[in-house]
N, C-alpha and C positions, 0 to 999 in steps of 0.2 A: 248604685254606687254611696255609700257613707260620705259623711265630711272629710274623712281620714283618708278615701282614697281605696277602703276596701272595699270588694263585693260579697254581700252575704245572700243568701238563696234564701225566695220566698217561701211566706207556708205551705206546706205541702198541701197536694189537694184533699179538700173536706175536714182540714185541721180546723175550719173555724166553728165547725158544730160540733168535733168529736171531743167530748169528755176528757180532762187529763188533769194530772196532779198541778196543787199552785205551785209558781215559780218563787223564788227566796228572795227577790231583788224589793217586792212592797214589804216583804218581813224585816228585811236589812233596814231600811228606811223610817219604819214603825208608820206608817200614815197613820194620822188619826181624821176622824168626820165629824163635823158638828154641825147640826141644822139649826139656824136660825128660823122664829118667825119676823113678821115685819116690824113689830115690836122691838127686837133685839133679846127675846128672850130665845133661852136653848130648849128645842124641841126634841131632839135626838143628840145623842151620845156614846160614840163607840169605846170599846174596850182600850182603843189603841188612844184614844184621847184621855182617859184615865191615865194610861202607861205617860203619857206626855205632860201631863198637865197635874198627874196628883188626884183628879178629884173622879171619885164615883160618879155614875149615872145618878144615884138615889140623890146626889148631893149638888149636882148642877142643874139638874132637871128643872124647868120653870123658873130659872133663875136670869137677870139680865148678864148675858155675855160681858158686855164690857164691865161690869161693877165687879164680876169674876175673876177675870182674866188682864184686867189692864189696872196697871198702875195707875195713881189720879192724874201724874204727869203727861200724859200719853192719851188721857181718856177726851179730851175735847177732837184729838188726830182722830181718833178710833172711830169715834160717832161719825164726823165730816166722811171718814172712808165708805162708813156701813151705807150713810143716806145715799152718796154716789153710785154705789152701787144696785143700790133697790129703787132709787128713781130713774138710772139710765139704763139699767140693763144689761151695762159694761161688766167685765171681770176686771178684778183687779188681782195683782201676784206682788208679793213682796216679803223682805223680812221685817218681823216689827217684833218691839219686846214683851213679850208674855210673861204672866205673875205664876209660879206655880205655887202649888196650895202650902208647901213648907216655907214661903216667903220668898224665895230667891226669886229671880228675874233671867229669863233666857231668851236667846234670838231663836225666833221660830220662822221658818217660811212658810206662807201662806200662799193659798189660791183660793178666792173668794169669787162666787157665781150665785147669781138669783137664779130662782127654780119656781115654778108655777106649778099650784097643786089643783088635783079634781076638783076642789070646790072655788078656785078661781083663787085663792090667796096667793100673796107670794110669798117666797120663804128665800133664805140665804144659805149656802153650801159653803162650808168652810173644809179646806183641804190643808190638814199642818203636819210638818215634819219639824226635828229637830236641824237647824240649821247647821248645827255642826257635823250630823252626819251627814245630811244633806250634800256638805263640802267636801267632807270626806271621800263620798261615793264618786262624785264630780271629778276630782282629782286623779282617784282610781282608773275611772273611765277615758280618761284624758291621757294617763301615761300609757296605759294598755293600747290605746286605740294607735297614739302616736309612735307607740315602740313598735306595734305590729305592723305598720303601714309604710316605716322608713326601714323597719331591719332589713341588712342584707340576706340574714336567712330567711330561706324561702318556711313558712309558717300557713299552717293548713288546720279547720276545724271539721271533723265530721260529725255527722248524728250519730246514732244508736244504729241506725240503720246502714252505716260505712258512707255514708254520700255527702261530699262536700258541701258544708254550709258558709265555707269564709275562705277565702285565700288572697294571701298580701300580693302586692307588688311584684317581689322579690322571688316568689312562688311561680308567679306566670312569666319572668324573664326565664325559669330555670327548666320550665315545662314548657316553656315555647308556645302557651295555650292561654288564652284569656279570660278571664275571671268567669264573665259569665258561661262559658263552653264547660267549666268544670262544675257550676252550681247544679247540686240534683244530680249528679253522676257519680257512678262508684271509679275507685282509681284504673280497673280493667281498662270504663269505656274511655278512660282520658287518654291514658297510657299503655297501649297494647305490647311494647315493646321493651315493659320492664316487668320484673319478677312479683306481679301483683299479687302472686299467691302467697310470697313471703309476708308482704305489709298488710295484707287482710289478717293472715293469723297473726300478725303483730299487734294487729288492733280490736281483733276479739279476745285475745289474752289480758291485754292491759284492761278493756272494758269489764271482763269477767273477774280478774283480780286486782284490779287497783294500783299495782306494781308496776311503777315504770318500765320501758324498756329504753336503754341511752345506746346511742351510735350503732344503732346496727347498719350492717356494711351491706352497699346493693351496686349493682352495676347495670346498664342497661344503653337505651337509645329513647331519645325523647324530638319530638317536632323542634324544637331549639337547636338541635345538632346533628339531624337523622345518620348523619355520615359518619360517625366518631363515636364510639361508647367513653361515656361517663363512668364514675363513681360517684357514691354519696352515702353520707352519714346521717341518719335518721333516728329522732329519737321520739318515743312514744306516751303520752300521759292522759291519764282519764280524765275529766270534767265534771265535776260535781258543782252543784249549784248551794247556797249557803244554809240549805236543809239538808244537806246531804246527798238529795238524789242525782244519777248520773244522766248528763245530758249530751254527752259526747267522748269525741278524744281528740285531743290537740297532738298537729305533726307538725315538728321542726325537720327541715331538710338542710345540710350544707355541702355542697358541689366540693367536692375534694379532689376531684381529676388530678390536677397539678403533680397536686402531693401525690397521690396513688402512681403516677407513674413515675415520681421522685421515686417511690418506696423498692418498684418495680423495677429500676433501673441499679440501685443501690444492690435489691437481691439478686440481679444480672450478674453487677461487677463482683460481689461476695461467689454466687456460682462461679464465674469464670477465676476466682484467684484459689477456690476450692480445689476446682481442676485444676487448676496449672500447680497447684502444689500436691497434688495426687500424681499428679503427670512425673513430677520432680523427682518423687519418691520411688514411685514404680518402673517409669522407664529407664535402660540402661542399669539396670543392675548387673547385668553380667556383660562378657565383651562377646558374647555370641551372637550373628547379627539375626539369624532367625528368630533367637530371643527377644530379641530386642524391639523386632518387627510385631510382634506377637504383642506384647509389652503396649507398646502404643496403640494398636487397634483394640485390646483391653481396656485400654483408657479412656478412649471415646465413645467407646458402645458400653452403654447407651444413653450416657449424658449426653452428647451430642449428636449420634447419628443411629439411626438404625441396624446399617450395615455399613461395616468399612473395610478396604482393603487397601494393602501396605504391597508398593510392587515398586522393584528397585530397577533403573536402566541397566543391561545386561552389559553395557560397555564400562559400566564401575567396581564390576566384580572383578576376582581374581583371573577367570575365563576370559579376558576382557573380549569385546568385538568392538567395531567401529561405533563413535560415538554419535548419537545422532543429528543431523543437520537440521536448521532452521524450517526448511520445506521439506523434510524429509520424515521417513516413517522411524518408528523409534521400535525398538526391542525391549519388553520388560520379562522380568523374572519375578512369579509372583512369590512374596514372601511370608504373607497373613493374612487372612479371611475372618470375620467377625460379624454374628448376628445377634442382634439383641433377642431373638428368639427365634422357635424352630420356622425355618421358611425356604421355598423354593426358591429364593432370592439367590442362594448360596450356588445354587444349580449355576446362574450366571456368570459367578466369578471364574477368573483361570484357575487352571489344578495349581496346587502350590509345589513350588520349585519347578511349574515349566515355565520354557521360554515362550512370549505371543509377541508377533509384528503387529502394532498398528498404526496405519495409516497415517500421510500428517494432517486429514480430516478432522481425525479422532479427538475428542476433546482431550483425554489426560495427553496425548499427543502434545497439543496445542499447550498445554499446561508444563511441563517439562523442556518443549523448545522455548518458551518467551519466557520461563522462570517466573510465571505471573499465574495467581489465583485463576480457576472457573468457574464461576458464581452461575447456576440455573435458579434461580427463585423457584419456578414453575417450569416441569418439565414437558416437555411435545414429543408425541411419536416420531417426530424427527431428532429429536434428541437422545432418545432409549437407543436407535440406532448408529450414533455416533459416541455412545458411551460403551455398549455390550460389545462382547466378542465378533457376535454374529449377529443374522435375524431370531433366529430360535432365541439367546441368550435374552435378547431385548424383547421380546412375547414373554418371556420370563419374568423379565423385570415391571411390565405392563401390566401382569397378572399380578405381582405383589403388592400392587399400589405406589409403586415407586413416584412419586411427585416432586422432589427437590434434589437437589445435585450440588455440590461441592469436590473440587479438584485442590491440592493444595500441593505446591513443589517442595520437594524434601531438599532444600539448599542447606549447605555447611562448606566454610569456606573459599565461598565463591562460587564452588560447581555444584549443577543438580545433580544428585542421586536417584531420583525417583519421584515419584507421587503417592500422594495421601489421597484415596477416592473414600467419600461420605454420600450417602443415600439417606433421606426419608422417606419411610412408607407408612407405617402408621402412625407416627406422628405427626399430626395435621397440620402443625407449623412449619411455612416455609422455613430453608435458611436465611435470615436475615444478617442486616452489616454487624451487630454482636457479634451472631455465630461465624461469623467468616473472622472477625481479629481473634478470637480465642481459638478457631481452627489453623489463624497463621500461628500464633504464639505457639499451641500445642507442636504441630509441624518443624518449626525453627529448633525446638529444644531438641524435637528426637530426633531432628535430622545430625544433629551434633551428635548425639548417641550413635548415632547409626553410622555414620563416618568413622568415629572411634573403632567401631568394632568390626568395621571394614579393613581399615588399615590395621587393626592388630589382625584379624586374620589372615591379611596378606603377610604380613610377618611372620604367623605360624605357617602360614604353607609355607614360607621360603624357609624357615629353620626346619621343619620336617621334612623337605625334601633336601637340604643340603646334609640334613644326618642320614637320613637314609641310603645319600648315594655315598656317605663316606662309610658308611657302614658298608663289610665287605660281604660279597654274597655268599650263600651257603657252601661253603668248602667240601671238595673231594675227601673223604678221608686217608690221608697218608698211611703209608705203611706202619704198619706194627702198632697202629692207632684207631678207633673210632670215635667222630667227634658228633654231636647233636648239641645243639645251636639257639635260643631264641632272644629276640630284644620286641619287646611291649611297651610301648607308648604310655605314658601317664594316661589317667583317664581324664584329670582336671583338664578341661580345654586351655592352652598356651602352655604347659608344663610339660615343651618339648625340653628334654635334659641333654649331660651331654657323656651319659652312659655308653661304653662300648665294648666290644669285642673284636678279636681277630685270631686269625687261626694261620700261622705261616711256616708252610713247609720251607725247609732250605735245601738247598741243590746237593747235598749228600745223600740223599731219601732215604736218611736214617733218623733225621731230626726236625720235631715239629717243634714251634712255639707258637704257646695259648699266652693272649693276653686279655684280661679283664678289668678296664676301667671306669669310673666315675667323677666326671670336672662337676665343682659343685656349682648349683644355681640352673638356670634354664633359660629356655630363647636360644635368639641364632648367635648371640656370643658364646653360651657354653658349647653349643654344636659345633662352631667353627674353632673352639679351642680343642674339642676334643678332635677335630680334624688335623690339627697341627699334632697335638700329640700321637696319636693312632700313626701318621706319617714317618712322624720322627723316630717312635719305636720302629716302624719296618726297617728304617736303614739301618738304626743302630743292631738290631739282630743280627742283621747279615755281615757285619763286621767279624762277629763270632765272639760279642762281648758276654760276660756273664750278665745273669739277670740283675745281681747287685748293682754292676756297673752301669748296665743299661737305667736301672732308677735312677743313677745319680744323674746320667747326661740330662734324662729328662726332668730333674728338680733344676738344674742349673736354669735350661731353657724356659720351665714354667717361673723361673724366677725372673726372666724378663718380660713377664705382662704381666698387667695390674691387676692385683690382688687377685689375682685364679690359685684356687687349689685343687687337687684330683687325690684322690686314691686311685693305687693301681698294684695287681698281681700279675709279676711274669711267671710262666715254667714253661721251661724248655724240659722235651720230654727224647731220649735218644732210644733207639731202641734195644735192647740189651743192654742198658744202662740205668740206673736210676732218675727220677725226674728232679731237677733242680729248681725249687722256686724262690722268689724274693717279694717282699712285699712290702708296699710305701701306703701304710695306714691304712691296708685296705681289711675288710671281714675276713676271718681264717676259712681257709677251702675247707670239702669235706672229703675223707676219704673212705670209700662205701667199698669194701672188700667183696668177693665174688660171695663166699660163706659167712662174713661176719657181720658184724655188728657198723653203722656208720659213727664214724667218728668226725670230730674237730681238729685239725692240724695244730698242734699247737707251735707258730713258728712266730720268731720275731717279728713283731708288728710293723718296727720301722713307723717315719714320719710321714705326713700325706705330703705329696709334693707340691712346693710353694709353701711350705708351713716354715720357712726358714728354722728349722731345729739342727739340732746338733746330734739327733739321732741316726747311728749308722742305718746303710741299710746290709742284708746280712742275706746269703745264699745259703738254704737248707735242702740238701739230699733227701728224695720220699721214694723209696723204694715204691714199684710198681709192681704189684704182682699180675698175674695174667687174669685178665676180667676183671682187674681192680677200676674203678672209678676215680675220676677228681672229679668235683663239680664245683665252680667258680661261679660267682655269683655277684651283684650289687644290691645296697640295702633295702634298694625299692621293691626287694624280693618279701623281705621278711621284718620290715619296718613299717608300722601303722600309726595312726593319732591314736588309737586306742591302745598301744602296748608297745614295748621298748623292745630294742636288739637281743636281750638276754630270751625275751620270748619266742621271739624267731626263733634264733638259736637252735633252745630248746625243738620248735616246731619242724623245722628242717629236719631236723634227725628223727622226730619221732613219723613222718610222711617218708622216710626212706627207709624206714625198720619195717622186716617184714618181707614174702616173697619178691623179688625182684623184678622188677617190669622191663621193655624192652627201653633201650634208650633212650628211642624218640619220645615214646610212650612217658617215660618220667620226665621226661622234659615238658610236658602238657598236663601234665599228673602236678609236678609241683607249681607252676604258674595258676592252675585252677583251685587248687585249695591252700596257696601260701599268698596269692598275691591280697595285699588289704582291702577292706570295703570299698576307702577312698579314692584308692588309687591315687594317690598324688603325686607318686614319684616313678619315672619311667623303669624298665627294669632289664636285667640282662643276665641270662643264663648260659653259663657254657659245663659241657659233660664231657668229658673225655677217660674213654677206656680202654687199658691195655692190651694187646694182644700177646704180648713177652712177657717172659719173667726177668728183670734187672739182674745186673750184678754191682757190687758195691762198688764206688770212686773213690779214691783216697782223696783227702785232705780236704775235705766236706763236711761239716755235722750232720748228723743224720736228724729224723724228725722225731718226736713221740705226739702221741695224740692222745687227746681231753673228749 
C-alpha cells in the first residue's frame, strides 16, 4: 500500500529481466548525469547534461566542474560539499544554484554520491534535474495521488493485459473486495455477477482506438451487497506515458443505484399515467355493457397482465338473482376474456355469457364479498384450485405458466358489481404494489363506466318492454280489409322510440280504424307518451269521431305534456265506402292500386301534435278500389343520415313499382330494401288491402295523387 492509501500491483513475474520500451518519466524530468574525478574534473558528461547546462561534452570534459557550473559566491560552499562526499562516502541531495552557459543561473536539484572505479580511484556521480520541472512533477503526482485516494468515485487502472494494477478505496467499498484481491486479476475473476463481457469489450475498444467511452450503464451484484441489484455508470480512458506509449486503461465507476431506482419509479409513474389516460379514452366509449367489459380487458392486456377476465355478479344484471352473502357463494356472468398471446389458458376461463357459481372459498368470491383486492404475488398449486372453475381448468393454468394473480372488485357508487381477474404467465415479474395501485385505478374507473352501461341497459330494457307491451298484437283481418304490419326497433343501442301502429275494428263489423304515429325522441319517456296517445286514440275512435276531430283531441292532450311533439296518420276504412284520412304532420300515405303504379296521396299535411300551430286538421276521403293497398309508415323507413325524405319517398315508390308481391312479403321487402344502414330510428309499417269497391260519401273532399 502506498503512502496515499492506494494499492498497486507488484511487477508481473519475469518482468525484472524482460526487455521493454523505456518509460517517459525520466525523459520528462530530463535527468542529467555527470562524473567527476577526485580532483573535481569532469570525466563523463551525458547528453541530458548538455540540455540542462548548455555545455557540450567537448566543452565540459576535463574542466573543473565548480569553475564551470558554480558562481563565485557559491564556490567555497560547493567545494565543501564535494569534499564531504568524497571523504565520508555519504551521499548529498539538495537544490543548488548552477550557472548555465548563457550566463544565467538556475536552481538544479542534485543527487551526489561517491563511486569507486576498477583502478581503486574514487569518483563522484552527480545526477541533476531542473528544480522547476521536479517540483511540477511532484505537485502533479501528489495531486493525482490524493485525488485518486480520497475520491468518492471508484477508480481503477488496468494494464494492457486487462488486469488490475491500481484500485482506490472508493472502488474497494463499491465492489466489497479489498484491493489486494483485485491486483493482478481480471474483472471476471473479481466480480463474477457483473456483465464483465461488456466491461472487457469496452476496455479493449479504448485500448485499440484511444477514444474514451463515457457513462456506460451497467447493473449487477457485488460482494458489497450480494442480495440487491446495483446500477453503475462507468467511463473508460486510455493511459499513455509522455512518450505516447500505451500503458493501460483507467476506469471510473459511480454507483447510481438510487438514481436508477428513482428513474425507474418515474418511468413506472409515467407508465401508470399513460395507461390510465389510455383507459380513460378507451373504456366507456359506448353504453353497451359487453363492449365496456371488452374495452377494460383490452386496456389491461398486455400492459398490465397476460390474461384478464371481466365477470359481473349476476345479481346486478337486469335478470337479477340474489346478491352474494358474506360467507356464501357468488354467481358470475362472464362478459370478457383477453389474452396477450395465443394460449390454452383461455380454455380455463368461463365461457362468455355463461353464469358460473363460485363457492365462498374461491378467491374471486372473497374479492367481491369483501370488496377488497386479492393479491397473490406467487401462486401455488392450491391457489390455482381456488382460482379456476374446476380441477381441469386449474391444470390448464398450471401448464400455461400462471405464477401471479390479482383480483380487483369493480365497485361503483358503493356497490360491488363484479371482479377484474388478472394473471401473469410469460411476464416473469410478479404483481407488485405498483401494479396493484394501477389495477385499482383502472378497476375503479371502469366500474363507473360499467355501472352507467348497466343502468342504461336497465332503462333500455324497461323502455323496450314498455313499448312492446303497448303495441298491439298482430291483428286478425277485419271484414273487407286485409292487414299486414311490422315494427322494427332502431339498430342503434338505446334508441327505443315512440313509433306505434294500431288496427281498431269497430263494433259495427264494417269499420276498421288504422293509426300510425311517431312521438319525437327516444327512450322510456317517448315510449310512455306513445302509450298515452295510443290509449286515448283508441277511446276517441270508439266515440265515432271523424279523423280530424280525433287529431284535434290528441293535440289538446299532448299540449298538456311537457315539450312533446308527435306526428300521426288516422284512416277510417268502412266496407263499401271511401277511406277517410287525416294527417298531423305525418308523411303522406302511399296508394297502390292492383293494376297501376303506386302514388303518394296529396293530403293536407296538418301540423304535428303539440306544435301549437293554427294549421287545421282536415279529413279527406280516399276511394280504395278492390285490392288497392294503403301504405302507412314512419320516417325511420325512408330517412337516413346520408339521404333526406325526398330521396326516401322516391325510393319507396320505386320499390313498389313492378309486379305486386303478397302483402306480408311486401312488408318484409320494404324493410329489407329501404331501412337506412345506420338504423338510427325505429320503424313502423302498416299495409291495408281493400277487399271491396267503395262508394263516394257526400260532404268530404276527394284525394288527389302525386
